[in-house]
C-alpha positions in Angstrom: -0.4 142.2 -166.2 -0.8 142.2 -169.3 2.1 141.1 -170.2 2.0 137.8 -168.1 -1.9 137.2 -169.8 0.1 137.7 -173.3 2.9 135.7 -172.7 0.8 132.9 -170.8 -1.6 133.5 -173.9 0.6 132.0 -176.7 2.6 129.8 -174.1 -1.5 127.6 -174.3 -0.9 127.5 -178.0 3.1 126.2 -177.8 3.2 124.0 -176.1 4.7 126.5 -173.2 6.8 129.0 -175.8 7.4 131.9 -177.2 9.0 133.7 -179.4 11.6 136.6 -179.3 9.0 138.4 -181.8 6.0 137.4 -179.8 7.7 139.5 -176.4 8.4 142.5 -178.5 4.6 142.2 -179.7 4.0 142.6 -175.6 6.4 145.6 -175.9 8.5 143.7 -173.9 12.7 144.8 -175.2 16.1 143.0 -174.8 16.0 144.5 -171.5 12.8 143.8 -170.6 13.3 139.9 -171.5 17.2 139.8 -170.1 15.3 140.4 -167.2 12.8 137.9 -166.8 15.0 134.9 -167.7 17.4 136.6 -165.2 14.4 136.5 -162.8 13.8 132.5 -163.8 10.0 134.2 -165.1 11.4 133.3 -168.9 13.8 129.9 -169.7 16.1 130.6 -173.1 15.9 126.7 -174.8 16.3 127.9 -178.4 18.2 131.0 -180.6 15.1 133.9 -179.5 12.6 130.9 -177.6 11.7 131.0 -174.1 9.3 128.5 -171.7 7.8 129.0 -169.9 8.9 128.6 -166.2 6.2 125.2 -166.0 5.6 123.5 -169.5 5.8 120.0 -169.3 9.6 119.3 -171.5 7.2 116.9 -174.7 9.1 116.2 -178.2 5.8 118.0 -179.5 7.8 120.8 -177.5 11.1 119.8 -178.2 10.2 120.0 -181.6 7.8 123.4 -181.9 11.2 124.4 -180.5 13.5 124.4 -182.8 11.3 125.1 -185.7 10.7 128.9 -183.8 13.8 129.1 -183.5 13.8 129.2 -187.4 11.5 131.9 -188.2 7.6 132.3 -189.7 7.8 129.7 -192.4 9.2 127.0 -191.2 8.0 124.0 -191.1 8.1 120.2 -188.8 9.3 117.8 -192.3 11.0 114.1 -193.5 11.4 112.2 -190.2 9.7 114.9 -187.6 7.0 115.0 -189.7 7.0 110.8 -190.4 6.4 110.0 -186.9 4.0 114.2 -186.3 1.3 112.1 -188.3 2.5 108.7 -187.6 3.7 107.1 -190.6 5.3 103.7 -189.8 8.8 103.0 -189.9 10.1 105.7 -189.1 11.0 107.0 -186.9 12.7 110.4 -184.5 16.6 110.5 -184.8 16.8 113.8 -185.3 14.6 117.1 -185.6 14.2 118.1 -189.5 13.3 121.3 -190.2 11.6 123.0 -194.2 11.9 126.7 -194.4 12.5 128.7 -197.4 16.0 129.9 -198.8 16.2 132.8 -196.7 17.0 131.4 -193.8 21.0 130.8 -192.7 20.0 129.5 -188.7 21.8 127.1 -187.7 21.7 124.8 -184.2 22.5 122.1 -182.8 21.2 117.7 -183.3 18.6 119.9 -185.7 18.7 119.0 -190.3 17.9 122.0 -192.0 15.9 122.2 -195.5 15.4 124.6 -197.8 13.0 124.6 -200.9 12.7 127.5 -203.2 8.8 125.8 -204.5 6.8 125.3 -200.6 3.6 125.5 -201.9 0.7 126.6 -199.4 -0.9 122.9 -199.7 1.5 120.8 -198.3 2.3 122.3 -195.1 -0.5 121.9 -192.0 -1.0 121.6 -188.2 -0.4 118.7 -186.4 -0.5 118.9 -182.7 -0.1 122.5 -183.1 3.2 121.9 -184.9 3.7 123.6 -188.2 4.5 120.4 -190.2 4.5 120.2 -194.1 1.1 117.6 -195.1 1.0 113.2 -195.0 1.3 114.1 -199.0 4.6 116.1 -199.2 6.2 113.9 -196.0 5.7 110.6 -198.1 7.6 113.0 -201.4 10.0 114.3 -199.5 11.1 110.0 -198.3 11.2 108.9 -200.8 14.9 107.6 -201.6 15.2 107.1 -198.0 12.0 104.9 -197.5 11.4 101.7 -199.5 9.2 100.8 -202.1 7.8 98.6 -199.5 8.0 101.5 -196.5 6.4 103.4 -198.9 3.3 101.3 -200.4 2.2 100.2 -196.3 3.2 104.4 -195.4 0.8 105.2 -198.0 -2.4 102.9 -197.6 -1.4 102.9 -193.4 -2.9 107.2 -194.2 -5.2 106.0 -196.5 -6.8 104.2 -193.7 -6.0 107.1 -192.0 -8.1 109.8 -193.7 -4.8 112.0 -193.4 -3.7 111.6 -197.5 -6.3 110.8 -200.7 -4.5 109.5 -203.6 -5.4 112.8 -205.8 -3.6 114.7 -202.6 0.4 112.6 -203.8 -0.7 113.3 -206.9 -0.7 117.6 -206.9 2.0 116.3 -204.2 4.8 115.2 -206.4 3.6 116.8 -209.9 5.8 119.2 -210.9 8.8 118.6 -208.5 11.9 117.0 -209.7 13.7 114.7 -208.6 16.2 116.1 -205.1 17.9 114.5 -202.7 16.9 112.5 -201.4 13.9 112.5 -203.3 13.1 109.9 -205.7 9.0 110.9 -207.4 9.9 107.8 -209.4 9.1 105.6 -206.2 5.5 107.6 -205.6 4.9 106.9 -209.4 4.9 103.9 -209.0 2.4 103.6 -205.5 0.7 105.7 -207.1 0.3 103.7 -210.7 -0.1 100.0 -209.0 -3.3 102.4 -207.3 -4.7 104.3 -209.6 -5.9 102.6 -212.7 -3.7 103.9 -216.3 -1.9 106.1 -214.1 0.3 108.2 -216.6 3.9 109.7 -214.7 4.1 111.5 -217.1 0.0 113.3 -217.4 1.0 115.4 -214.0 -1.8 118.6 -213.4 -1.0 121.5 -215.6 -2.1 123.6 -212.8 0.6 123.0 -209.7 3.9 122.7 -212.3 2.9 126.8 -213.1 2.4 127.5 -209.6 5.4 126.0 -208.2 7.7 127.6 -211.5 5.5 131.4 -209.8 6.9 130.4 -206.2 10.0 129.1 -207.1 10.9 132.1 -208.6 9.9 133.8 -205.5 6.7 135.6 -206.2 4.0 135.6 -204.4 2.1 132.7 -204.4 -1.6 133.3 -206.1 -4.6 132.5 -204.8 -6.3 129.1 -206.8 -9.0 128.4 -207.7 -10.5 132.2 -207.7 -14.3 132.9 -208.0 -14.9 136.2 -209.4 -18.2 137.7 -210.0 -19.1 140.1 -212.5 -22.9 141.1 -213.0 -23.4 138.8 -215.6 -22.2 135.6 -214.7 -19.2 134.4 -212.2 -16.1 132.4 -213.2 -13.3 130.6 -212.2 -9.3 131.2 -212.3 -6.9 129.1 -212.3 -4.7 131.1 -210.2 -5.1 134.4 -209.6 -3.2 138.3 -208.1 -6.9 139.6 -206.5 -7.6 143.2 -205.8 -6.0 145.0 -205.8 -4.4 144.3 -209.4 -6.4 141.7 -211.3 -4.7 139.4 -212.8 -5.1 136.5 -213.9 -3.2 132.9 -214.6 -4.6 130.9 -217.2 -3.7 127.0 -217.0 -4.6 125.4 -220.6 -4.2 121.3 -221.9 -5.3 121.3 -225.1 -7.9 118.8 -224.8 -10.7 121.1 -223.7 -10.2 123.0 -226.0 -10.5 121.7 -228.8 -14.3 122.5 -229.9 -15.6 125.1 -231.8 -18.0 125.3 -228.8 -15.0 125.3 -226.2 -13.2 127.3 -228.4 -16.1 130.7 -228.7 -16.7 130.3 -225.0 -13.3 130.6 -223.6 -12.8 133.6 -225.5 -15.9 135.4 -224.7 -14.8 134.9 -220.8 -11.9 136.0 -221.4 -13.3 139.9 -222.8 -16.1 139.6 -220.2 -13.0 138.7 -217.2 -10.5 141.9 -219.7 -13.2 144.4 -218.9 -14.7 143.9 -216.0 -10.9 145.3 -215.5 -8.8 141.7 -215.0 -5.2 140.9 -216.8 -4.9 137.7 -217.6 -2.4 135.9 -218.5 -2.3 132.4 -220.0 0.5 129.1 -220.1 -0.1 125.6 -222.1 1.5 122.4 -222.1 5.1 124.2 -224.1 5.2 127.2 -221.3 9.0 126.5 -219.7 9.8 126.5 -216.5 11.6 129.8 -216.7 9.2 131.9 -219.8 5.7 131.3 -216.9 8.7 133.2 -214.4 9.5 135.4 -216.2 6.0 136.6 -216.9 4.6 136.5 -214.4 7.6 139.0 -212.6 7.1 141.2 -215.5 3.1 142.2 -215.2 2.8 142.2 -211.8 6.5 144.2 -212.0 5.2 146.4 -214.5 2.1 146.6 -211.4 4.2 148.1 -209.7 5.9 150.2 -211.3 2.4 151.8 -212.3 1.0 151.6 -208.5 4.9 153.9 -207.8 4.5 157.0 -210.3 
């Protein structure tokens, strides 16, 4: 009975679907799964994905089946995400999924995209389906949609409150052009809607974050709050307990006055005294320098913990 309740619980939140990993968590081994499939209590619909009898075969279930088959971290993306977000001028001709580089599942009728710099803020859920945000979806489709279609899609999402220009600006920051992605079109969309927009003035914090994630390193927390006995500080990026590694991203402008310079040094000293290791990067830091510095720092902590 507990197993049945567990399967039903997963199905209620997943359009009537359950994965093999979830069945494992309920204590079902391979023979128990095969028995339920033979008896009709489960129906295999994709690689390691099963449907509960009676669950309606909807479009949402069809999409989620493909996403679940690719495992944790996979999301509906590109045209599939656009359809879920009701972005105009896009139809669901095939299912597209984006996942991390380690996945090698091949599914009939599904186009899989791999990424090494997928940020947490760029995916969410829609109709209980993991999916790229509207901002990331528009960036991913920027080469497929014409400039006019991209402008219409952006304005439509702004009216629906599923997108802000700030989100779109952050999403395009640090992303290089790639097959299917034409970032210059996104910059044109932003320039037409943000007075004084400068495509070269990218969000440095996002660029540093992408360099870290693209190197296969854990994604640090953004705008991490640190409370000290005397005051509270906020770090641009951080790996908190137990290692306490803070990453500061310094633009030149805010640090040109003497008072700002002095406050910044005093703040850094307070954090170091509290046990934090601080790494600092500027716009001159290359992605390789960022990744290697963070990797070496994290490796040092792992070595200390093992010794």
